[in-house]
N, CA, C and O of each residue as an XYZ file, in Angstrom:
840
protein
N      -6.019      8.249     38.536
C      -6.895      7.519     37.749
C      -6.610      6.283     36.758
O      -5.551      6.280     36.130
N      -7.239      5.566     36.655
C      -6.790      4.264     36.327
C      -6.811      4.436     34.358
O      -7.044      5.514     33.812
N      -6.489      3.018     33.520
C      -6.532      3.473     32.642
C      -7.646      3.565     32.173
O      -7.814      4.475     31.361
N      -8.603      2.825     32.446
C      -9.944      2.676     32.068
C     -10.781      4.225     32.111
O     -11.414      4.919     31.316
N     -10.398      4.280     33.418
C     -10.962      6.143     34.128
C     -10.384      6.822     32.424
O     -11.185      7.206     31.572
N      -9.165      6.834     32.277
C      -8.524      7.772     31.518
C      -9.043      8.101     29.769
O      -9.084      9.161     29.143
N      -9.335      6.915     29.433
C     -10.058      6.556     28.462
C     -11.551      7.194     28.014
O     -12.063      7.667     27.000
N     -11.958      6.884     29.526
C     -13.601      7.703     29.562
C     -13.499      9.072     29.313
O     -14.116      9.799     28.534
N     -12.289      9.369     30.405
C     -11.480     11.181     30.068
C     -11.865     11.470     28.976
O     -12.787     12.216     28.648
N     -10.903     10.664     28.143
C     -10.357     10.972     26.407
C     -11.232     11.263     25.520
O     -11.211     12.142     24.659
N     -12.320     10.169     25.865
C     -13.224     10.227     24.886
C     -14.322     11.516     25.390
O     -15.037     12.047     24.540
N     -14.371     11.918     26.733
C     -15.399     13.126     26.588
C     -14.409     14.006     26.626
O     -14.948     15.041     27.020
N     -13.867     14.106     26.543
C     -12.812     15.452     26.074
C     -12.785     15.579     24.690
O     -12.818     16.700     24.181
N     -12.726     14.513     23.981
C     -12.782     14.808     22.162
C     -14.206     14.537     21.480
O     -14.347     14.377     20.268
N     -15.152     14.509     22.336
C     -16.607     14.742     22.462
C     -16.987     13.038     21.402
O     -17.950     12.984     20.637
N     -16.172     12.037     21.578
C     -16.226     10.701     20.885
C     -16.953      9.981     21.578
O     -16.600      9.652     22.710
N     -18.162      9.573     21.022
C     -18.709      8.089     21.119
C     -18.159      6.995     21.245
O     -17.232      6.559     20.563
N     -18.793      6.397     22.283
C     -17.979      4.741     22.055
C     -18.219      3.999     21.126
O     -17.447      3.113     20.759
N     -19.781      4.350     20.390
C     -19.550      3.471     19.108
C     -18.653      3.970     18.029
O     -18.515      3.264     17.030
N     -17.980      5.194     18.125
C     -17.525      5.727     17.222
C     -15.741      5.003     18.082
O     -15.085      4.682     17.091
N     -15.145      4.786     18.956
C     -14.100      4.288     19.875
C     -14.282      2.736     19.130
O     -13.360      2.244     18.479
N     -15.244      2.232     19.270
C     -15.446      0.742     18.776
C     -15.025      0.507     17.792
O     -14.298     -0.472     17.622
N     -15.430      1.525     16.629
C     -15.413      1.546     15.107
C     -14.049      1.360     14.618
O     -13.629      0.521     13.821
N     -13.237      2.586     15.432
C     -11.922      3.267     15.435
C     -11.145      1.908     15.483
O     -10.604      1.447     14.478
N     -11.109      1.077     17.131
C     -10.147      0.011     17.507
C     -10.601     -1.176     17.285
O      -9.939     -2.055     17.836
N     -11.760     -1.634     16.494
C     -12.408     -2.883     16.395
C     -12.691     -3.490     18.050
O     -13.112     -4.638     18.192
N     -12.452     -2.719     19.093
C     -12.974     -3.229     20.339
C     -14.747     -3.236     20.625
O     -15.397     -2.277     20.208
N     -15.408     -4.323     21.320
C     -16.759     -4.326     21.342
C     -17.183     -3.466     22.104
O     -16.513     -3.173     23.094
N     -18.510     -2.782     21.821
C     -18.851     -1.340     22.755
C     -19.258     -2.639     23.955
O     -19.206     -1.927     24.957
N     -19.576     -3.875     24.434
C     -19.816     -3.988     25.320
C     -18.706     -4.302     26.177
O     -18.777     -4.446     27.397
N     -17.298     -4.436     25.200
C     -16.425     -4.715     26.340
C     -15.938     -3.399     26.945
O     -15.754     -3.241     28.152
N     -15.700     -2.249     25.788
C     -15.649     -0.896     26.389
C     -17.055     -0.582     27.467
O     -16.901      0.539     27.953
N     -17.749     -0.932     27.734
C     -18.712     -0.638     28.412
C     -18.285     -1.302     29.885
O     -18.156     -0.577     30.872
N     -18.127     -2.404     29.930
C     -17.666     -3.299     31.249
C     -16.244     -2.536     31.730
O     -15.962     -2.757     32.908
N     -15.424     -1.781     31.089
C     -14.733     -0.948     31.504
C     -14.799     -0.566     32.841
O     -14.085     -0.855     33.801
N     -16.251      0.465     32.677
C     -16.620      1.495     33.353
C     -17.542      0.594     34.270
O     -17.537      1.138     35.375
N     -18.212     -0.367     34.302
C     -19.007     -0.881     34.492
C     -18.317     -1.643     36.218
O     -18.623     -1.428     37.391
N     -17.264     -2.595     35.527
C     -16.587     -3.253     36.250
C     -15.361     -2.877     36.904
O     -14.669     -3.532     37.684
N     -15.220     -1.789     36.486
C     -13.521     -1.091     36.936
C     -12.568     -1.757     36.764
O     -11.758     -2.030     37.650
N     -12.498     -2.180     35.442
C     -11.210     -3.110     34.799
C     -11.237     -2.287     33.654
O     -12.059     -1.472     33.236
N      -9.577     -2.902     33.029
C      -8.556     -2.046     32.213
C      -8.863     -3.099     31.157
O      -9.281     -4.223     31.436
N      -8.634     -2.670     29.960
C      -8.132     -3.390     28.851
C      -7.088     -4.004     28.805
O      -6.246     -3.632     29.623
N      -6.748     -5.022     27.986
C      -5.419     -5.696     27.950
C      -4.210     -5.032     27.289
O      -4.347     -4.052     26.557
N      -3.205     -5.501     27.519
C      -2.111     -4.892     27.110
C      -2.022     -4.586     25.356
O      -1.583     -3.637     24.706
N      -2.807     -6.171     24.897
C      -2.433     -6.606     23.358
C      -3.284     -5.233     22.849
O      -2.669     -4.777     21.885
N      -4.233     -4.579     23.087
C      -5.289     -3.340     23.039
C      -4.759     -1.914     23.564
O      -5.549     -1.039     23.208
N      -4.030     -1.569     24.056
C      -3.753     -0.346     24.148
C      -3.044      0.362     22.941
O      -3.570      1.456     22.732
N      -2.138      0.113     22.186
C      -1.513      0.651     20.985
C      -2.956      1.156     19.694
O      -3.160      2.107     18.940
N      -3.752     -0.296     20.103
C      -5.534      0.581     19.022
C      -5.663      1.263     19.775
O      -5.587      2.268     19.068
N      -5.856      1.738     21.005
C      -6.188      2.543     21.545
C      -5.832      4.144     21.494
O      -6.543      5.136     21.330
N      -4.371      3.961     21.712
C      -3.457      5.146     21.758
C      -3.757      5.532     20.246
O      -4.039      6.720     20.090
N      -3.748      4.683     19.021
C      -4.103      5.404     18.053
C      -5.100      6.130     17.929
O      -5.029      7.317     17.609
N      -6.389      5.377     18.219
C      -7.627      5.682     18.282
C      -7.841      7.382     19.022
O      -8.357      8.336     18.440
N      -7.277      7.380     20.442
C      -7.201      8.512     20.997
C      -6.257      9.620     20.526
O      -6.507     10.668     21.120
N      -5.216      9.729     19.616
C      -4.358     10.143     19.381
C      -3.186     10.378     20.763
O      -2.757     11.494     21.056
N      -2.917      9.501     21.273
C      -2.027      9.709     22.226
C      -0.939      8.634     22.640
O      -0.959      7.498     22.165
N      -0.243      8.944     23.308
C       0.772      7.937     23.525
C       0.836      6.702     24.351
O       0.605      7.105     25.491
N       0.933      6.034     24.375
C       1.547      4.923     25.466
C       1.482      5.297     26.808
O       0.650      5.041     27.678
N       2.697      6.066     26.819
C       3.025      6.530     28.035
C       2.139      7.380     28.601
O       2.317      7.561     29.805
N       1.119      8.033     28.029
C       0.433      8.678     29.001
C      -0.776      7.852     29.123
O      -1.077      7.508     30.266
N      -1.470      7.500     28.217
C      -2.407      6.483     28.793
C      -2.311      5.576     29.614
O      -3.317      5.188     30.208
N      -0.731      4.869     29.905
C      -0.538      4.145     31.398
C      -0.393      5.023     32.008
O      -1.449      4.956     32.637
N       0.167      6.017     32.444
C       0.514      6.707     33.475
C       0.173      8.141     33.798
O       0.349      8.756     34.849
N      -0.340      8.523     32.687
C      -0.888      9.936     33.205
C       0.176     10.973     32.692
O       0.046     12.186     32.855
N       1.075     10.475     32.154
C       2.212     11.785     32.223
C       1.965     12.350     30.813
O       1.677     11.627     29.860
N       2.115     13.889     30.727
C       1.790     14.462     29.679
C       2.238     14.488     28.641
O       3.418     14.814     28.769
N       1.974     14.319     27.546
C       3.033     14.422     26.292
C       3.992     15.369     25.696
O       4.848     15.096     24.854
N       3.703     16.731     26.334
C       4.432     17.789     26.374
C       5.263     17.683     27.014
O       5.953     18.688     27.187
N       5.608     16.512     27.652
C       6.949     16.769     29.288
C       7.969     16.177     28.766
O       7.860     15.844     27.586
N       8.875     15.963     29.280
C      10.206     15.757     28.616
C      10.262     14.180     28.257
O      10.890     13.751     27.289
N       9.519     13.358     29.167
C       9.669     11.966     28.976
C       8.927     11.719     27.500
O       9.418     11.095     26.559
N       7.703     12.327     27.532
C       6.737     11.996     26.499
C       6.749     12.629     24.949
O       5.898     12.490     24.070
N       8.177     13.470     24.917
C       8.147     14.707     23.865
C       8.822     13.912     22.560
O       9.823     13.241     22.810
N       8.424     13.940     21.426
C       9.141     13.569     20.114
C       8.667     11.774     20.096
O       9.069     11.067     19.172
N       7.800     11.201     21.201
C       7.225     10.020     20.264
C       6.081      9.924     18.916
O       5.181     10.632     18.463
N       6.660      8.714     18.624
C       5.680      8.577     17.400
C       5.333      7.352     17.367
O       6.203      6.484     17.441
N       4.066      7.041     17.256
C       3.860      5.182     16.809
C       2.706      5.504     15.879
O       1.966      6.480     15.757
N       2.847      4.050     15.117
C       1.773      3.287     13.822
C       1.261      2.306     14.381
O       2.044      1.452     14.798
N       0.183      2.152     14.527
C      -0.582      0.671     14.447
C      -0.673      0.143     13.108
O      -1.060      0.826     12.160
N      -0.298     -1.142     13.012
C      -0.395     -1.997     11.634
C      -0.748     -3.411     11.972
O      -0.085     -4.343     12.427
N      -1.858     -3.296     11.648
C      -2.393     -4.641     11.580
C      -2.376     -5.645     11.100
O      -2.647     -5.745      9.903
N      -1.962     -7.049     12.078
C      -1.466     -8.276     11.417
C      -2.068     -8.659     10.258
O      -3.054     -7.950     10.054
N      -1.854     -9.680      9.202
C      -2.216    -10.161      8.463
C      -2.236     -9.102      7.243
O      -2.346     -9.780      6.222
N      -2.181     -7.813      6.927
C      -1.999     -6.818      6.418
C      -0.610     -6.573      5.302
O       0.457     -6.479      5.909
N      -0.544     -6.501      4.327
C       0.938     -6.173      3.175
C       1.894     -5.363      3.859
O       3.038     -5.262      3.416
N       1.530     -4.776      4.896
C       2.344     -3.430      5.373
C       2.866     -3.996      6.257
O       4.095     -3.948      6.291
N       2.108     -4.778      7.353
C       2.371     -5.652      8.178
C       3.936     -6.771      7.610
O       5.059     -6.888      8.101
N       3.394     -7.297      6.612
C       4.604     -7.967      5.893
C       5.569     -7.613      5.323
O       6.457     -8.356      4.904
N       5.516     -6.305      5.223
C       6.793     -5.554      4.724
C       7.604     -5.242      5.668
O       8.809     -5.474      5.572
N       7.077     -4.686      6.688
C       7.688     -4.371      7.637
C       8.491     -5.565      8.399
O       9.704     -5.533      8.605
N       7.673     -6.561      8.760
C       8.299     -7.955      8.652
C       9.360     -8.343      8.355
O      10.207     -8.670      9.186
N       9.545     -8.389      6.917
C      10.467     -8.857      6.093
C      12.091     -7.938      6.060
O      13.300     -8.161      5.987
N      10.763     -6.388      6.211
C      12.127     -5.377      6.516
C      13.552     -5.942      7.143
O      14.716     -6.070      6.763
N      12.606     -6.257      8.580
C      13.429     -5.862      9.927
C      14.213     -7.398      9.969
O      15.343     -7.366     10.456
N      13.646     -8.915      9.440
C      14.331     -9.453      9.061
C      16.011     -9.396      8.061
O      16.948    -10.184      8.188
N      15.921     -8.206      7.119
C      16.991     -8.325      6.087
C      18.244     -7.708      6.957
O      18.086     -7.022      7.966
N      19.751     -8.137      6.288
C      20.831     -7.349      6.708
C      20.671     -5.843      6.373
O      19.876     -5.172      5.716
N      21.826     -5.599      7.148
C      21.677     -3.787      6.567
C      22.083     -3.627      5.242
O      21.265     -2.872      4.717
N      22.617     -3.836      4.741
C      22.892     -3.532      3.301
C      21.532     -3.699      2.607
O      20.888     -2.706      2.268
N      21.185     -4.685      2.440
C      19.765     -5.009      2.084
C      18.507     -4.503      2.249
O      17.555     -4.448      1.470
N      18.659     -4.104      3.496
C      17.342     -2.923      3.672
C      17.886     -1.452      2.789
O      17.178     -0.630      2.208
N      19.476     -1.478      2.941
C      19.766      0.122      2.441
C      19.206     -0.065      0.495
O      18.494      0.636     -0.225
N      19.854     -1.158      0.301
C      19.397     -1.440     -1.067
C      17.351     -0.900     -1.334
O      16.936      0.073     -1.963
N      16.730     -1.701     -0.773
C      15.277     -1.501     -0.760
C      15.309     -0.696     -0.444
O      14.850     -0.539     -1.576
N      15.384      0.253      0.021
C      15.130      1.962      0.612
C      15.029      2.504     -0.630
O      14.031      2.796     -1.289
N      16.223      2.603     -0.871
C      16.853      3.092     -2.453
C      15.416      2.588     -3.531
O      14.598      3.354     -4.041
N      15.446      1.663     -3.600
C      14.342      1.095     -4.872
C      13.133      1.369     -4.306
O      12.294      0.922     -5.088
N      12.782      1.691     -3.694
C      11.664      2.133     -2.587
C      11.859      3.781     -2.897
O      11.127      4.760     -3.039
N      12.544      3.636     -2.904
C      12.808      6.018     -3.179
C      12.711      6.066     -4.629
O      12.425      7.121     -5.195
N      12.917      5.060     -5.222
C      13.235      5.397     -7.234
C      12.073      5.153     -7.237
O      11.646      5.933     -8.088
N      10.875      4.347     -6.699
C       9.469      4.073     -7.123
C       8.865      5.647     -6.879
O       8.422      6.401     -7.745
N       8.949      5.812     -5.907
C       8.203      6.879     -5.299
C       8.760      8.287     -6.458
O       7.841      8.936     -6.959
N       9.515      8.496     -6.649
C       9.505      9.694     -7.419
C       8.472      9.954     -8.663
O       7.894      9.116     -9.355
N       8.430     11.203     -8.716
C       7.439     11.754     -9.761
C       8.029     12.005    -10.823
O       8.982     12.784    -10.775
N       7.603     11.374    -12.177
C       7.730     11.961    -13.000
C       7.131     12.315    -14.013
O       6.055     11.812    -13.690
N       6.895     12.842    -15.144
C       5.358     12.971    -15.775
C       5.021     11.536    -16.563
O       3.929     11.481    -17.128
N       6.013     10.227    -16.637
C       5.975      9.337    -16.926
C       5.037      8.767    -15.952
O       3.935      8.422    -16.380
N       5.337      8.596    -14.552
C       4.814      8.531    -13.764
C       3.165      8.776    -13.153
O       2.288      7.983    -12.808
N       3.240     10.288    -13.213
C       1.745     10.661    -13.354
C       0.993     10.280    -14.175
O      -0.117      9.852    -13.856
N       1.306     10.324    -15.129
C       0.173      9.452    -16.432
C       0.125      8.159    -16.507
O      -0.614      7.386    -17.117
N       1.320      7.975    -15.561
C       0.373      6.039    -15.620
C      -0.411      6.111    -14.632
O      -1.318      5.282    -14.706
N      -0.444      6.880    -13.567
C      -1.735      6.773    -12.156
C      -3.142      7.500    -13.410
O      -4.072      6.763    -13.738
N      -3.094      8.255    -13.687
C      -4.544      8.457    -14.705
C      -4.501      7.778    -15.667
O      -5.414      7.894    -16.485
N      -3.430      6.834    -15.905
C      -4.113      5.672    -17.307
C      -4.371      4.591    -16.356
O      -5.223      3.834    -16.821
N      -4.046      4.308    -15.446
C      -4.555      2.539    -15.037
C      -6.228      2.911    -14.004
O      -6.830      2.253    -13.156
N      -6.440      4.069    -14.543
C      -8.092      4.185    -13.995
C      -8.856      3.763    -15.171
O     -10.074      3.659    -15.027
N      -8.411      3.540    -16.152
C      -9.113      3.019    -17.086
C      -8.427      1.619    -17.706
O      -8.879      1.182    -18.764
N      -7.386      0.959    -17.065
C      -6.694      0.070    -17.669
C      -6.783     -1.172    -16.306
O      -7.244     -1.112    -15.166
N      -6.123     -2.218    -17.064
C      -6.154     -3.086    -16.267
C      -4.727     -4.118    -16.304
O      -4.216     -4.497    -17.358
N      -4.506     -4.274    -15.706
C      -2.970     -5.121    -15.268
C      -3.354     -6.347    -15.724
O      -4.150     -7.083    -15.143
N      -2.546     -6.687    -17.239
C      -2.630     -8.249    -17.601
C      -1.624     -9.215    -17.140
O      -1.823    -10.424    -17.014
N      -0.245     -8.428    -16.834
C       0.949     -9.174    -16.882
C       1.842     -8.278    -16.217
O       1.712     -7.056    -16.143
N       3.068     -9.214    -15.579
C       4.165     -8.448    -14.950
C       5.152     -9.412    -14.663
O       5.059    -10.249    -13.765
N       6.464     -9.232    -15.742
C       7.807     -9.786    -15.741
C       9.027     -8.726    -15.363
O       9.032     -7.504    -15.505
N       9.586     -9.196    -15.077
C      11.177     -8.348    -15.057
C      11.054     -7.128    -14.476
O      11.802     -6.156    -14.583
N      10.162     -7.240    -13.918
C       9.732     -5.259    -13.068
C       9.680     -4.483    -14.421
O      10.294     -3.490    -14.812
N       8.736     -5.277    -14.999
C       7.754     -4.538    -16.173
C       6.043     -4.855    -15.887
O       5.479     -5.903    -15.571
N       5.494     -3.444    -16.150
C       4.108     -4.197    -15.895
C       3.321     -3.905    -17.021
O       3.246     -2.720    -17.345
N       2.723     -4.740    -17.679
C       1.807     -4.326    -18.208
C      -0.041     -3.653    -18.466
O      -0.893     -4.082    -17.688
N      -0.343     -2.927    -19.256
C      -1.822     -2.652    -18.913
C      -2.608     -2.878    -19.858
O      -1.965     -2.528    -20.848
N      -3.990     -3.388    -20.330
C      -4.543     -2.879    -21.110
C      -5.914     -2.157    -21.224
O      -6.859     -2.661    -20.617
N      -6.059     -1.310    -21.762
C      -7.484     -0.464    -21.731
C      -8.822     -1.245    -21.963
O      -9.171     -1.848    -22.978
N      -9.561     -1.068    -20.643
C     -11.055     -1.768    -20.939
C     -11.531     -1.286    -21.462
O     -12.285     -2.096    -22.002
N     -11.824      0.025    -21.969
C     -12.291      0.617    -22.419
C     -12.211      0.431    -24.632
O     -12.903      0.983    -25.486
N     -10.951     -0.663    -24.777
C     -10.541     -1.173    -25.861
C     -10.493     -0.176    -27.050
O     -10.459     -0.743    -28.142
N     -10.480      1.357    -27.093
C     -10.482      2.625    -27.353
C      -8.991      2.581    -28.400
O      -7.903      2.050    -28.175
N      -9.441      3.316    -29.516
C      -7.786      3.430    -29.892
C      -7.766      2.414    -30.799
O      -8.659      1.605    -31.049
N      -6.170      2.566    -31.494
C      -5.623      1.538    -31.998
C      -5.560      0.364    -30.903
O      -5.472      0.660    -29.712
N      -5.605     -0.897    -31.305
C      -5.027     -1.895    -30.486
C      -3.788     -1.957    -29.863
O      -2.759     -1.779    -30.514
N      -3.774     -2.237    -28.440
C      -1.867     -1.732    -27.970
C      -2.053     -2.012    -26.707
O      -3.095     -2.442    -26.212
N      -1.351     -1.847    -26.326
C      -0.712     -2.416    -24.694
C      -0.100     -1.141    -23.576
O       0.578     -0.421    -24.308
N      -0.062     -0.694    -22.463
C       1.139      0.085    -22.376
C       1.790     -0.679    -21.283
O       1.308     -1.478    -20.480
N       3.322     -0.127    -21.487
C       4.534     -0.698    -20.618
C       4.610      0.506    -19.682
O       4.349      1.694    -19.868
N       5.029     -0.140    -18.667
C       5.526      0.534    -17.267
C       6.673     -0.054    -16.728
O       6.517     -1.077    -16.061
N       8.177      0.552    -16.946
C       9.327     -0.544    -16.455
C       9.539      0.103    -15.213
O      10.071      1.210    -15.136
N       9.120     -0.587    -14.184
C       9.632     -0.066    -12.351
C      11.018      0.417    -12.461
O      11.131      1.642    -12.495
N      11.830     -0.109    -12.510
C      13.225     -0.175    -11.877
C      13.718      1.167    -12.450
O      14.555      1.803    -11.809
N      13.152      1.728    -13.855
C      13.898      3.098    -14.125
C      12.998      4.081    -14.660
O      13.306      5.016    -15.399
N      11.360      3.659    -14.034
C      10.557      4.437    -13.964
C      10.361      4.780    -15.569
O       9.993      5.954    -15.564
N      10.418      4.392    -16.750
C      10.198      4.473    -18.057
C       8.661      3.640    -18.474
O       8.349      2.460    -18.317
N       7.790      4.944    -19.135
C       6.536      4.525    -19.620
C       6.520      4.413    -21.088
O       7.253      5.167    -21.728
N       5.739      3.527    -21.723
C       5.725      3.376    -23.086
C       4.566      2.237    -23.646
O       3.902      1.625    -22.810
N       4.395      2.025    -24.905
C       3.398      1.300    -25.423
C       3.693      0.619    -26.411
O       4.509      0.961    -27.267
N       3.017     -0.491    -26.397
C       3.305     -1.658    -27.613
C       2.224     -1.258    -28.573
O       1.245     -0.677    -28.105
N       2.305     -1.593    -30.368
C       1.295     -1.515    -30.756
C       1.051     -2.726    -31.217
O       2.025     -3.173    -31.823
N       0.157     -3.428    -31.175
C      -0.475     -4.953    -31.169
C      -0.435     -5.314    -32.560
O      -0.535     -6.516    -32.808
N      -0.329     -4.638    -33.360
C      -0.525     -4.915    -34.812
C       1.122     -4.972    -35.569
O       1.771     -5.896    -36.059
N       1.428     -3.305    -35.352
C       2.982     -3.591    -35.580
C       4.278     -4.183    -35.030
O       5.404     -4.432    -35.463
N       3.570     -4.304    -33.810
C       4.870     -4.694    -32.710
C       6.038     -3.467    -32.394
O       7.073     -3.452    -31.728
N       5.296     -2.421    -33.253
C       5.999     -1.268    -32.518
C       6.317     -1.085    -31.163
O       5.398     -1.599    -30.524
N       7.257     -0.555    -30.312
C       7.620     -0.259    -28.968
C       7.876      1.021    -28.845
O       8.960      1.443    -29.248
N       6.899      1.917    -28.246
C       7.776      3.277    -27.923
C       7.987      3.301    -26.671
O       7.305      2.617    -25.907
N       9.034      4.148    -26.223
C       9.274      4.436    -24.760
C      10.613      4.748    -24.706
O      11.379      4.256    -25.535
N      10.961      5.411    -23.946
C      12.595      5.515    -23.730
C      13.423      4.325    -22.962
O      14.020      4.674    -21.943
N      13.512      2.918    -23.369
C      13.889      1.815    -22.281
C      15.558      1.835    -22.599
O      16.121      2.317    -23.581
N      15.919      1.416    -21.889
C      17.053      1.004    -21.965
C      17.653     -0.237    -22.849
O      17.163     -1.316    -22.516
N      18.617     -0.306    -23.911
C      18.938     -1.488    -24.426
C      18.624     -2.389    -23.950
O      17.941     -3.279    -24.457
N      19.105     -2.341    -22.764
C      18.448     -3.831    -22.063
C      17.422     -4.464    -21.639
O      17.326     -5.590    -21.149
N      16.744     -3.763    -21.830
C      15.294     -3.587    -21.043
C      14.325     -4.114    -22.936
O      13.355     -4.815    -23.227
N      14.954     -3.584    -23.432
C      13.953     -3.640    -24.957
C      13.662     -4.887    -25.453
O      12.558     -5.273    -25.837
N      14.841     -5.593    -25.426
C      14.887     -7.292    -25.742
C      13.954     -7.863    -25.251
O      13.282     -8.681    -25.880
N      13.711     -7.496    -23.880
C      13.098     -8.514    -23.265
C      11.505     -8.093    -23.520
O      10.590     -8.907    -23.397
N      11.330     -6.820    -23.860
C      10.073     -6.560    -23.880
C       9.305     -6.952    -25.158
O       8.102     -7.115    -25.363
N      10.516     -7.062    -26.043
C      10.044     -7.460    -27.657
C      10.265     -9.401    -27.470
O       9.761    -10.159    -28.299
N      10.813     -9.752    -26.659
C      10.576    -10.900    -26.683
C       9.447    -11.417    -26.079
O       8.739    -12.107    -26.814
N       9.006    -11.232    -24.669
C       7.660    -10.749    -24.240
C       6.431    -10.691    -25.621
O       5.478    -11.366    -26.009
N       6.788    -10.079    -25.817
C       5.876     -9.364    -26.920
C       4.887    -11.015    -28.441
O       3.819    -11.559    -28.722
N       6.593    -10.949    -28.877
C       6.278    -12.176    -30.072
C       5.983    -13.141    -28.939
O       5.446    -14.103    -29.488
N       6.044    -13.322    -27.916
C       5.729    -14.903    -27.213
C       3.913    -14.654    -26.991
O       3.125    -15.597    -27.058
N       3.604    -13.614    -26.799
C       2.444    -13.472    -26.522
C       1.489    -12.703    -27.388
O       0.425    -12.367    -26.868
N       1.774    -12.307    -28.908
C       1.264    -11.807    -29.347
C      -0.273    -11.764    -30.214
O      -1.018    -10.855    -30.578
N      -0.290    -13.093    -30.308
C      -1.432    -13.942    -30.447
C      -2.954    -13.503    -29.549
O      -4.044    -13.035    -29.878
N      -2.187    -14.043    -28.005
C      -3.161    -13.768    -27.075
C      -4.062    -12.380    -26.928
O      -5.282    -12.215    -26.923
N      -2.883    -11.394    -26.802
C      -3.145     -9.792    -26.530
C      -3.888     -9.554    -27.996
O      -4.905     -8.866    -27.916
N      -3.610     -9.916    -29.030
C      -4.684     -9.545    -30.255
C      -6.005    -10.078    -30.188
O      -6.957     -9.415    -30.599
N      -6.176    -11.457    -29.604
C      -7.664    -12.052    -29.202
C      -8.191    -11.498    -28.218
O      -9.422    -11.466    -28.206
N      -7.566    -10.991    -27.275
C      -8.023    -10.039    -25.932
C      -8.803     -8.855    -26.847
O     -10.007     -8.695    -27.046
N      -7.865     -8.241    -27.229
C      -8.462     -6.549    -27.761
C      -9.806     -7.181    -28.684
O     -10.936     -6.761    -28.432
N      -9.601     -8.151    -29.697
C     -10.403     -8.418    -30.796
C     -12.005     -9.104    -29.892
O     -13.138     -8.860    -30.308
N     -11.746     -9.859    -28.782
C     -12.761    -10.307    -28.336
C     -13.519     -9.304    -27.317
O     -14.692     -9.460    -26.979
N     -12.542     -8.076    -26.804
C     -12.843     -7.126    -25.669
C     -12.955     -8.125    -24.460
O     -13.871     -8.006    -23.646
N     -12.080     -9.032    -24.367
C     -12.546     -9.681    -22.985
C     -10.837     -9.917    -22.106
O     -10.163    -10.906    -22.392
N     -10.378     -8.973    -21.157
C      -9.251     -8.936    -20.799
C      -8.932    -10.155    -19.630
O      -9.517    -10.155    -18.547
N      -7.761    -11.350    -20.070
C      -7.336    -12.075    -18.610
C      -5.876    -11.603    -18.634
O      -5.239    -10.833    -19.353
N      -5.546    -12.497    -17.382
C      -4.176    -12.140    -17.154
C      -3.691    -13.294    -17.957
O      -4.193    -14.393    -18.194
N      -2.237    -12.566    -18.413
C      -1.234    -13.622    -19.118
C      -0.511    -14.299    -18.580
O       0.117    -13.887    -17.605
N      -0.348    -15.852    -19.166
C       0.501    -16.195    -18.075
C       1.651    -16.208    -17.998
O       2.411    -16.010    -18.947
N       2.149    -16.566    -16.254
C       3.513    -15.643    -15.842
C       4.433    -16.167    -17.129
O       4.215    -17.166    -17.815
N       5.570    -15.170    -17.268
C       6.722    -15.343    -17.911
C       7.998    -14.880    -17.485
O       7.904    -13.971    -16.661
N       8.752    -15.096    -17.676
C      10.020    -15.251    -17.171
C      11.267    -15.339    -18.363
O      12.441    -15.478    -18.020
């Protein structure tokens, strides 16, 4: 059985139409039809896309070796399209020395930890718009402009959430003594811009600040 024949066998087995297969792989339906009409096989650059769409390993698609055999066991594959942020992140990670990789993984694990602040932030951002980011600090403003004039603060490195009252300048949140002065300095420099946004009900990005 050729690769092309195996593809059509799998399509029939999975009751998947050529249109659906085309949608999942991005391969034109005319190209798929040609594999059968002209008895040809797909190019090597499309193998991983096809495997992901049909949920089989490249070994099975190319050779017919069953995935539950010794040679095909415990295989795991992921197709990441070029030009995506995920692909860029993976390429950057692969180019890093092992120590930098370890630091990046630890930082990613810290960001992914769930706590009440983080969960609240996820709910909050549905009606909030990020207006600034500096020194691992994200700043959000309520698009509904409800409540008293304020912005929400999320410090990514320590995963701490808080607020700034735009009128009094009071900062709430369990920020460290190293981070709090940075937030205060940022607020003092941008207070007029923030108050103007709230007053005019118009949100814009705050200019970059270091």
